[in-house]
N, CA and C atoms as a LAMMPS dump frame, in Angstrom:
ITEM: TIMESTEP
0
ITEM: NUMBER OF ATOMS
438
ITEM: BOX BOUNDS ff ff ff
-5.0000000000000000e+02 5.0000000000000000e+02
-5.0000000000000000e+02 5.0000000000000000e+02
-5.0000000000000000e+02 5.0000000000000000e+02
ITEM: ATOMS id mol type element x y z
1 1 1 N -264.779 -63.547 181.518
2 1 2 C -265.544 -63.104 180.434
3 1 3 C -266.892 -62.943 180.805
4 2 1 N -267.174 -63.85 181.377
5 2 2 C -269.058 -64.532 181.941
6 2 3 C -269.165 -62.692 183.184
7 3 1 N -268.533 -62.51 184.175
8 3 2 C -268.459 -61.514 184.497
9 3 3 C -268.298 -60.322 183.952
10 4 1 N -267.716 -59.966 182.528
11 4 2 C -267.522 -58.834 182.15
12 4 3 C -269.075 -58.597 181.424
13 5 1 N -269.253 -59.915 180.652
14 5 2 C -270.712 -60.047 180.218
15 5 3 C -271.566 -59.41 180.827
16 6 1 N -272.079 -60.297 181.921
17 6 2 C -272.816 -59.948 183.063
18 6 3 C -272.865 -57.937 183.325
19 7 1 N -271.976 -58.015 183.618
20 7 2 C -271.092 -56.774 184.106
21 7 3 C -271.817 -55.13 182.767
22 8 1 N -271.799 -55.476 181.85
23 8 2 C -272.322 -54.927 180.587
24 8 3 C -273.533 -54.862 180.429
25 9 1 N -274.699 -56.102 180.543
26 9 2 C -275.979 -56.033 180.797
27 9 3 C -276.692 -55.782 181.393
28 10 1 N -275.674 -55.503 182.914
29 10 2 C -276.176 -54.664 183.921
30 10 3 C -276.845 -53.068 183.699
31 11 1 N -274.799 -53.016 183.464
32 11 2 C -275.094 -51.162 182.945
33 11 3 C -275.721 -50.954 181.819
34 12 1 N -275.975 -51.688 180.518
35 12 2 C -276.92 -51.655 179.961
36 12 3 C -278.356 -51.667 180.345
37 13 1 N -278.99 -52.037 180.866
38 13 2 C -280.606 -52.021 181.335
39 13 3 C -280.572 -50.887 182.266
40 14 1 N -278.965 -50.432 183.341
41 14 2 C -279.382 -49.304 184.257
42 14 3 C -279.845 -48.097 182.858
43 15 1 N -278.963 -48.042 182.489
44 15 2 C -278.892 -47.224 180.953
45 15 3 C -280.299 -46.925 180.49
46 16 1 N -281.026 -48.158 180.075
47 16 2 C -282.237 -47.844 179.374
48 16 3 C -283.42 -47.803 180.288
49 17 1 N -283.381 -48.263 181.652
50 17 2 C -284.275 -47.884 182.482
51 17 3 C -284.42 -46.792 183.083
52 18 1 N -283.533 -45.558 183.073
53 18 2 C -282.793 -44.942 182.954
54 18 3 C -283.305 -44.041 182.411
55 19 1 N -283.635 -44.039 180.644
56 19 2 C -284.173 -43.516 180.084
57 19 3 C -285.458 -43.539 179.914
58 20 1 N -286.076 -44.626 180.337
59 20 2 C -287.408 -44.259 180.531
60 20 3 C -287.878 -43.857 181.361
61 21 1 N -287.324 -43.542 182.283
62 21 2 C -287.883 -42.83 183.71
63 21 3 C -288.228 -41.803 183.777
64 22 1 N -287.549 -40.982 182.212
65 22 2 C -288 -39.609 182.347
66 22 3 C -288.337 -38.968 180.928
67 23 1 N -289.481 -39.932 180.69
68 23 2 C -290.445 -39.801 179.455
69 23 3 C -291.383 -39.188 179.764
70 24 1 N -291.401 -38.146 180.505
71 24 2 C -292.642 -36.605 180.314
72 24 3 C -292.992 -36.021 179.14
73 25 1 N -294.27 -36.086 179.231
74 25 2 C -294.913 -35.493 177.79
75 25 3 C -295.731 -33.81 178.114
76 26 1 N -296.188 -33.389 177.774
77 26 2 C -296.673 -32.205 177.504
78 26 3 C -298.036 -32.276 177.045
79 27 1 N -299.24 -31.902 177.778
80 27 2 C -300.153 -32.804 177.069
81 27 3 C -301.476 -31.189 177.093
82 28 1 N -302.456 -31.851 176.515
83 28 2 C -303.467 -30.581 176.724
84 28 3 C -304.82 -31.151 176.864
85 29 1 N -305.926 -30.443 177.684
86 29 2 C -306.778 -31.257 178.856
87 29 3 C -307.325 -31.947 178.404
88 30 1 N -308.175 -31.653 176.708
89 30 2 C -308.602 -33.401 176.437
90 30 3 C -307.735 -34.377 176.361
91 31 1 N -306.823 -34.646 176.607
92 31 2 C -305.542 -35.564 176.754
93 31 3 C -305.751 -36.259 178.209
94 32 1 N -306.266 -35.355 178.85
95 32 2 C -306.568 -35.935 180.37
96 32 3 C -307.579 -37.36 180.656
97 33 1 N -307.252 -38.014 181.425
98 33 2 C -308.259 -38.869 181.563
99 33 3 C -309.966 -38.195 181.643
100 34 1 N -310.977 -38.891 181.647
101 34 2 C -312.418 -38.228 181.911
102 34 3 C -312.227 -38.007 183.341
103 35 1 N -312.029 -38.278 184.349
104 35 2 C -312.189 -37.964 185.629
105 35 3 C -311.295 -36.994 186.047
106 36 1 N -310.332 -36.972 185.341
107 36 2 C -309.451 -35.749 186.063
108 36 3 C -310.211 -34.964 185.038
109 37 1 N -310.579 -34.116 183.89
110 37 2 C -311.401 -33.144 183.62
111 37 3 C -312.441 -32.98 184.43
112 38 1 N -313.304 -33.809 184.993
113 38 2 C -314.254 -33.457 185.503
114 38 3 C -313.894 -33.262 186.794
115 39 1 N -312.921 -33.934 187.375
116 39 2 C -312.362 -33.14 188.436
117 39 3 C -311.991 -31.866 188.969
118 40 1 N -311.575 -31.395 187.512
119 40 2 C -310.986 -29.638 187.72
120 40 3 C -312.134 -29.017 187.385
121 41 1 N -313.119 -29.592 186.502
122 41 2 C -314.198 -28.372 186.121
123 41 3 C -315.011 -28.346 187.803
124 42 1 N -314.927 -29.651 188.51
125 42 2 C -316.074 -29.281 189.57
126 42 3 C -315.285 -28.621 190.693
127 43 1 N -314.149 -28.703 190.856
128 43 2 C -313.331 -28.245 191.84
129 43 3 C -312.697 -27.135 191.418
130 44 1 N -311.81 -26.792 190.381
131 44 2 C -311.501 -25.486 190.033
132 44 3 C -311.699 -25.031 188.488
133 45 1 N -313.371 -24.465 188.996
134 45 2 C -314.145 -23.988 187.308
135 45 3 C -313.295 -22.609 187.524
136 46 1 N -313.289 -22.543 185.958
137 46 2 C -312.828 -20.658 185.279
138 46 3 C -311.654 -20.755 185.59
139 47 1 N -310.892 -22.001 186.587
140 47 2 C -309.159 -21.253 186.292
141 47 3 C -308.335 -21.925 185.337
142 48 1 N -307.58 -21.432 184.029
143 48 2 C -307.29 -22.275 183.256
144 48 3 C -305.982 -22.868 183.342
145 49 1 N -305.625 -24.201 183.073
146 49 2 C -304.639 -24.696 183.301
147 49 3 C -303.106 -24.295 182.835
148 50 1 N -302.069 -24.098 183.414
149 50 2 C -300.626 -23.526 182.8
150 50 3 C -300.607 -24.748 182.098
151 51 1 N -300.495 -25.828 182.142
152 51 2 C -299.526 -27.11 181.656
153 51 3 C -300.44 -27.89 182.5
154 52 1 N -300.71 -29.114 181.274
155 52 2 C -300.728 -30.554 182.015
156 52 3 C -299.676 -31.33 181.25
157 53 1 N -299.133 -32.451 182.182
158 53 2 C -298.055 -33.501 181.715
159 53 3 C -298.485 -34.923 182.124
160 54 1 N -297.471 -35.879 181.235
161 54 2 C -297.649 -37.22 181.405
162 54 3 C -296.778 -37.367 181.8
163 55 1 N -296.51 -38.348 183.025
164 55 2 C -295.632 -38.339 183.026
165 55 3 C -294.73 -40.313 183.727
166 56 1 N -293.921 -40.858 183.466
167 56 2 C -293.639 -42.071 183.418
168 56 3 C -292.74 -42.462 184.017
169 57 1 N -293.177 -43.768 184.84
170 57 2 C -291.282 -43.593 186.081
171 57 3 C -292.425 -45.762 185.997
172 58 1 N -291.163 -45.725 185.07
173 58 2 C -290.503 -47.297 184.82
174 58 3 C -291.84 -47.244 183.534
175 59 1 N -293.031 -48.625 184.506
176 59 2 C -293.761 -49.034 183.87
177 59 3 C -295.605 -48.655 184.372
178 60 1 N -295.113 -47.595 185.48
179 60 2 C -296.267 -46.772 185.721
180 60 3 C -296.371 -45.343 185.407
181 61 1 N -297.789 -44.793 184.899
182 61 2 C -297.875 -43.374 184.502
183 61 3 C -298.798 -42.597 185.312
184 62 1 N -298.451 -41.348 185.423
185 62 2 C -299.355 -40.654 186.386
186 62 3 C -299.842 -39.265 185.507
187 63 1 N -299.996 -38.269 186.014
188 63 2 C -300.67 -36.992 185.208
189 63 3 C -299.997 -36.231 186.655
190 64 1 N -299.934 -34.655 185.725
191 64 2 C -299.251 -34.103 187.049
192 64 3 C -299.755 -32.27 185.808
193 65 1 N -301.043 -31.616 186.599
194 65 2 C -301.631 -30.447 185.923
195 65 3 C -301.15 -28.749 187.091
196 66 1 N -300.8 -28.18 186.714
197 66 2 C -300.743 -26.734 187.495
198 66 3 C -301.375 -25.462 186.383
199 67 1 N -302.35 -25.19 187.175
200 67 2 C -303.068 -24.155 187.245
201 67 3 C -302.63 -22.78 187.281
202 68 1 N -303.583 -21.955 186.419
203 68 2 C -302.879 -20.006 186.865
204 68 3 C -302.857 -20.186 188.437
205 69 1 N -303.869 -20.264 189.363
206 69 2 C -303.655 -20.027 190.561
207 69 3 C -302.862 -21.026 191.098
208 70 1 N -301.475 -21.132 191.024
209 70 2 C -300.755 -22.26 191.242
210 70 3 C -301.252 -23.344 191.965
211 71 1 N -302.106 -23.504 191.75
212 71 2 C -302.407 -25.422 192.259
213 71 3 C -302.011 -25.935 191.743
214 72 1 N -301.664 -27.453 191.886
215 72 2 C -300.933 -28.225 191.803
216 72 3 C -301.841 -29.61 191.947
217 73 1 N -302.527 -30.402 190.719
218 73 2 C -303.211 -31.637 191.118
219 73 3 C -302.221 -32.38 190.469
220 74 1 N -302.393 -33.676 191.208
221 74 2 C -301.419 -34.969 190.732
222 74 3 C -302.456 -36.076 190.435
223 75 1 N -302.959 -36.654 189.558
224 75 2 C -303.759 -37.854 189.26
225 75 3 C -302.488 -39.281 188.883
226 76 1 N -303.613 -39.888 188.967
227 76 2 C -302.823 -41.172 188.48
228 76 3 C -303.308 -41.829 187.16
229 77 1 N -302.831 -42.913 186.762
230 77 2 C -303.37 -43.372 185.027
231 77 3 C -304.762 -43.384 185.098
232 78 1 N -305.797 -43.454 186.153
233 78 2 C -306.985 -43.242 185.57
234 78 3 C -307.889 -42.438 185.517
235 79 1 N -307.099 -41.134 186.433
236 79 2 C -307.47 -39.855 186.417
237 79 3 C -307.998 -39.271 188.085
238 80 1 N -307.849 -40.294 188.682
239 80 2 C -308.057 -40.413 189.996
240 80 3 C -307.639 -39.405 190.963
241 81 1 N -307.525 -38.093 191.374
242 81 2 C -306.342 -37.426 192.027
243 81 3 C -305.342 -38.162 193.363
244 82 1 N -304.125 -38.102 193.234
245 82 2 C -303.113 -38.508 193.987
246 82 3 C -303.316 -36.963 195.24
247 83 1 N -302.777 -36.202 194.771
248 83 2 C -302.802 -35.077 195.538
249 83 3 C -302.914 -33.378 194.972
250 84 1 N -303.408 -32.663 195.581
251 84 2 C -303.567 -31.61 195.397
252 84 3 C -302.71 -30.56 196.294
253 85 1 N -302.527 -29.544 195.877
254 85 2 C -301.308 -28.364 196.188
255 85 3 C -301.763 -27.123 195.665
256 86 1 N -302.216 -26.597 197.127
257 86 2 C -302.789 -24.773 196.81
258 86 3 C -302.102 -24.162 197.585
259 87 1 N -301.033 -23.568 197.385
260 87 2 C -299.929 -22.778 197.692
261 87 3 C -300.105 -21.259 197.645
262 88 1 N -301.312 -20.277 197.322
263 88 2 C -301.867 -19.289 197.229
264 88 3 C -303.513 -19.449 197.687
265 89 1 N -303.867 -20.904 197.837
266 89 2 C -305.549 -20.884 198.272
267 89 3 C -305.401 -21.966 199.253
268 90 1 N -306.502 -22.547 199.11
269 90 2 C -306.753 -23.135 199.679
270 90 3 C -306.96 -24.937 198.935
271 91 1 N -307.179 -25.656 199.611
272 91 2 C -307.867 -27.49 199.353
273 91 3 C -309.17 -26.532 199.158
274 92 1 N -309.663 -27.236 197.554
275 92 2 C -311.352 -27.318 198.125
276 92 3 C -311.645 -28.384 199.458
277 93 1 N -313.234 -27.198 199.899
278 93 2 C -313.477 -28.336 201.015
279 93 3 C -313.821 -29.532 200.344
280 94 1 N -314.567 -29.711 199.121
281 94 2 C -315.356 -30.925 199.066
282 94 3 C -314.449 -31.858 198.575
283 95 1 N -313.448 -32.115 198.925
284 95 2 C -312.29 -33.239 198.452
285 95 3 C -311.853 -33.939 199.752
286 96 1 N -311.863 -32.934 200.638
287 96 2 C -310.856 -33.139 201.76
288 96 3 C -312.554 -34.357 202.663
289 97 1 N -312.037 -35.027 203.052
290 97 2 C -312.719 -36.579 204.179
291 97 3 C -313.587 -35.489 205.15
292 98 1 N -315.287 -35.731 205.489
293 98 2 C -315.72 -34.869 206.835
294 98 3 C -314.863 -35.345 208.058
295 99 1 N -314.535 -36.498 208.072
296 99 2 C -313.667 -36.676 209.658
297 99 3 C -312.667 -35.425 209.743
298 100 1 N -311.592 -35.777 208.747
299 100 2 C -310.23 -34.792 208.617
300 100 3 C -310.368 -33.73 208.29
301 101 1 N -311.665 -32.735 208.262
302 101 2 C -312.507 -31.661 208.328
303 101 3 C -312.708 -31.403 209.505
304 102 1 N -313.67 -32.24 210.231
305 102 2 C -313.553 -31.908 211.613
306 102 3 C -312.919 -32.161 212.502
307 103 1 N -311.78 -32.744 212.479
308 103 2 C -310.952 -33.035 213.262
309 103 3 C -309.947 -31.308 212.951
310 104 1 N -309.894 -31.2 212.022
311 104 2 C -308.838 -29.875 211.987
312 104 3 C -309.754 -28.533 211.832
313 105 1 N -311.198 -28.307 211.91
314 105 2 C -311.825 -27.559 212.242
315 105 3 C -311.588 -27.435 213.952
316 106 1 N -312.053 -28.273 215.102
317 106 2 C -311.98 -28.696 216.336
318 106 3 C -310.675 -28.228 216.816
319 107 1 N -309.499 -28.993 216.678
320 107 2 C -308.168 -28.485 216.763
321 107 3 C -307.527 -27.278 216.559
322 108 1 N -307.779 -26.717 215.401
323 108 2 C -306.907 -25.93 214.53
324 108 3 C -308.004 -25.266 213.426
325 109 1 N -308.924 -24.081 214.265
326 109 2 C -309.714 -23.292 214.125
327 109 3 C -309.073 -21.964 213.108
328 110 1 N -309.633 -22.088 212.005
329 110 2 C -309.093 -21.169 211.194
330 110 3 C -308.263 -20.96 210.495
331 111 1 N -307.727 -22.604 210.648
332 111 2 C -306.386 -22.645 209.731
333 111 3 C -306.854 -23.58 208.536
334 112 1 N -306.09 -23.147 207.17
335 112 2 C -306.463 -23.443 205.865
336 112 3 C -305.606 -24.986 205.628
337 113 1 N -306.149 -25.732 205.124
338 113 2 C -305.495 -26.742 204.444
339 113 3 C -304.884 -26.488 202.779
340 114 1 N -303.982 -26.382 203.148
341 114 2 C -302.855 -26.002 201.886
342 114 3 C -302.857 -27.264 200.896
343 115 1 N -302.429 -28.337 201.392
344 115 2 C -302.454 -29.926 200.596
345 115 3 C -302.914 -31.204 201.364
346 116 1 N -303.583 -31.81 200.609
347 116 2 C -303.509 -32.983 201.122
348 116 3 C -303.174 -33.997 200.17
349 117 1 N -302.424 -35.151 200.141
350 117 2 C -302.28 -36.277 199.738
351 117 3 C -302.757 -38.313 200.294
352 118 1 N -303.22 -38.696 199.584
353 118 2 C -303.979 -39.489 199.874
354 118 3 C -303.219 -40.749 199.114
355 119 1 N -303.103 -41.703 199.91
356 119 2 C -302.556 -43.046 199.92
357 119 3 C -303.964 -43.859 199.65
358 120 1 N -303.073 -45.309 199.37
359 120 2 C -304.084 -46.312 200.145
360 120 3 C -303.97 -46.84 201.14
361 121 1 N -303.318 -46.396 202.303
362 121 2 C -303.188 -46.817 203.776
363 121 3 C -303.844 -45.266 204.264
364 122 1 N -303.388 -43.989 203.66
365 122 2 C -303.79 -42.875 204.802
366 122 3 C -303.496 -41.434 203.829
367 123 1 N -303.676 -40.607 204.812
368 123 2 C -304.058 -38.974 204.242
369 123 3 C -302.808 -37.913 205.158
370 124 1 N -301.96 -37.348 203.672
371 124 2 C -301.482 -36.482 204.643
372 124 3 C -301.76 -34.91 204.398
373 125 1 N -302.691 -34.263 205.326
374 125 2 C -302.543 -33.001 205.501
375 125 3 C -301.689 -31.716 205.329
376 126 1 N -301.516 -30.829 204.731
377 126 2 C -300.407 -29.477 205.357
378 126 3 C -301.386 -28.486 205.295
379 127 1 N -301.061 -27.267 206.658
380 127 2 C -301.842 -26.604 207.078
381 127 3 C -300.856 -25.13 206.813
382 128 1 N -302.439 -24.274 206.878
383 128 2 C -301.111 -22.624 206.484
384 128 3 C -300.766 -22.927 208.419
385 129 1 N -300.465 -23.242 208.829
386 129 2 C -299.756 -23.019 210.393
387 129 3 C -298.297 -23.611 210.355
388 130 1 N -298.1 -24.597 209.049
389 130 2 C -297.106 -25.146 208.901
390 130 3 C -296.603 -26.599 209.39
391 131 1 N -298.274 -27.064 210.019
392 131 2 C -298.035 -28.552 210.582
393 131 3 C -298.144 -29.226 209.85
394 132 1 N -298.311 -30.375 209.52
395 132 2 C -297.815 -31.66 209.317
396 132 3 C -299.289 -33.089 209.362
397 133 1 N -300.276 -32.945 209.115
398 133 2 C -300.427 -34.401 210.05
399 133 3 C -301.356 -35.383 208.866
400 134 1 N -300.848 -36.773 209.311
401 134 2 C -300.865 -38.116 209.098
402 134 3 C -302.517 -38.562 209.633
403 135 1 N -302.823 -39.28 209.097
404 135 2 C -304.599 -39.828 209.203
405 135 3 C -304.132 -41.318 208.591
406 136 1 N -304.751 -41.958 209.328
407 136 2 C -304.952 -43.672 208.555
408 136 3 C -305.915 -43.269 207.783
409 137 1 N -306.276 -45.043 207.228
410 137 2 C -307.283 -44.621 206.778
411 137 3 C -309.094 -45.147 207.057
412 138 1 N -308.746 -45.218 208.265
413 138 2 C -310.089 -44.951 209.434
414 138 3 C -309.938 -43.341 210.031
415 139 1 N -309.129 -42.596 209.047
416 139 2 C -308.822 -40.963 209.647
417 139 3 C -308.403 -40.815 211.014
418 140 1 N -307.999 -42.013 211.512
419 140 2 C -307.82 -41.643 212.613
420 140 3 C -306.288 -40.962 212.95
421 141 1 N -306.056 -39.612 213.322
422 141 2 C -304.544 -39.151 213.424
423 141 3 C -303.544 -40.043 214.214
424 142 1 N -302.546 -39.985 213.106
425 142 2 C -300.669 -41.348 213.63
426 142 3 C -300.496 -40.192 214.065
427 143 1 N -299.826 -38.578 213.347
428 143 2 C -298.744 -38.312 213.191
429 143 3 C -298.676 -36.694 212.945
430 144 1 N -298.354 -36.1 213.68
431 144 2 C -298.578 -34.442 213.716
432 144 3 C -296.608 -34.402 213.719
433 145 1 N -296.976 -33.158 212.638
434 145 2 C -295.063 -32.291 212.559
435 145 3 C -295.291 -31.171 212.322
436 146 1 N -294.404 -30.401 213.205
437 146 2 C -294.533 -28.863 213.454
438 146 3 C -293.367 -28.203 212.991
């Protein structure tokens, strides 16, 4: 009986967490955190937002914004950018750390940066020549995928 009860609790818990994990909602620009709004105004001025949504993953939430030019930006719950993808253009140079820009300019001249993601410990960059580069927090390259 005890095993059946514990199994039912486990199944019930998984069901609740699964329902909570997909609790996204569409929002408008004014509902984004102020730093996210400022980032968009500064680096993507004059480009309309196609949609913005608040995403919930269990106890953590974040924001995703799609722009009319095809760019996708993901922000933390505080409005700090996590990653920027520009499929039809390139990532704004002002958000790319200088050390990464210099490395790419030196080793891949004329190649565009289409995607950048920053984590606590590293940066990942995808280039228009299909290379993916990973840099540690001190901007030393530690992985290249082609």
